Phi, psi and omega in degrees: 000142180252129177239117175269160184065030189274005184280344182194175170057225184298317182300316178296319179295320178297313180301317181295315181292322176298318178297319178297332178277359178094008181277144171278130191234136169256120181264124183232138174186172180289326188267096182297322181298322178291322177298319179294337175283332179280322188305318180298342179278356178280164183295136175294143176084357177253130185297139175210150180225139174255131181218110179296127186213132169260111186293345178282351180256109184300323179295319178294322179294319177300318178295324177301311182292321178300316180292319179304314183287327180290323186262329186236356179100182183305145178281103180282331180212142172245128174244106181277101177250349181296132180185161175230157177215122177239127167284121177216144170269135182303324182295340183272357170050055180275069190300320181296320179290324177298313182296321178296321178300314180294318181300311185280308189285326182261299181297321179299316178297317179299315180300318182291316178299314181298330182282328185259336188298315181304316180295320178297317179295321180296321181277344181076026177197158178153165182214125177248116180245129179238132175283108177264231181186158170295344174288353171272359175247322185228132179278128179255137176297142185086351181228034185300313183288320176300314178301317179300320180294326180280329170298322175300313180301318180295316180294317178302313183293320179295315178298317178296320179299317180292320182290331184261005178303132180088000182261349185094358180264134177253151180226123184230140167245138175254127188242084181280152166275212182298129181233142179282088178226185180281353190302320184297333182289347181285335190288132178248357180273094185297326179296316179294319179297319181296320183280320193232352187253013183278145178299145178275346183097346179275165177287121178269175180287148167267154178307325180295330177297319180288320180300324178297327177294322178296313180300319178302313181296319183287338188266006181284157176301161185304326184275358183253126177246124172264101187283320182217145172228116174263115182232122188223161169302139184308321187265011180230060179288156173249000000 
């Protein structure tokens, strides 16, 4: 199984839980040093590979999948966890952050799907799981571009699900609410953070809460498809 964004947060938690379930895991992210920090936490005796990958680079993603299949066998599941989130106000024209959001969240997802889908279709089995967001259901102020990127992920996944019906390939989106990860630290628009990025005081999700949703989707019988999972802090419904 290939997990992108595996250097921290949800991706690292997913990789660890997959390993605990006995799966051979390829950990992918841009920061190889961080991946090497995650790898020792995986189960002993279960195969794992670290491969530095920028998901916005189609060639690097292709090389990731080639190595995964060469060392661990066919990619039975792809878990797309790579993503960025910036709080920005549209009036502040944070063009670089907007472009980065589209590059990672949209183009990155496309590159990963494109790299694994042909093999899955040829084998007649496979599962593509993408970490989306509740912002792919509801647009939040201060997160207009991020929400747009997650609406893209939802539309892409739905279209892929419809096109692959009957092929043995499953497509799932996981839609978390607020999660305690590094993503909030990326934002440089202080005005947007002040208005919309402040903690509510309630208990937010841990990465492991989201990872359990991924394991749930992946562990269903062949005839059962978990198309979407909305998982949120109890006190922050949308």
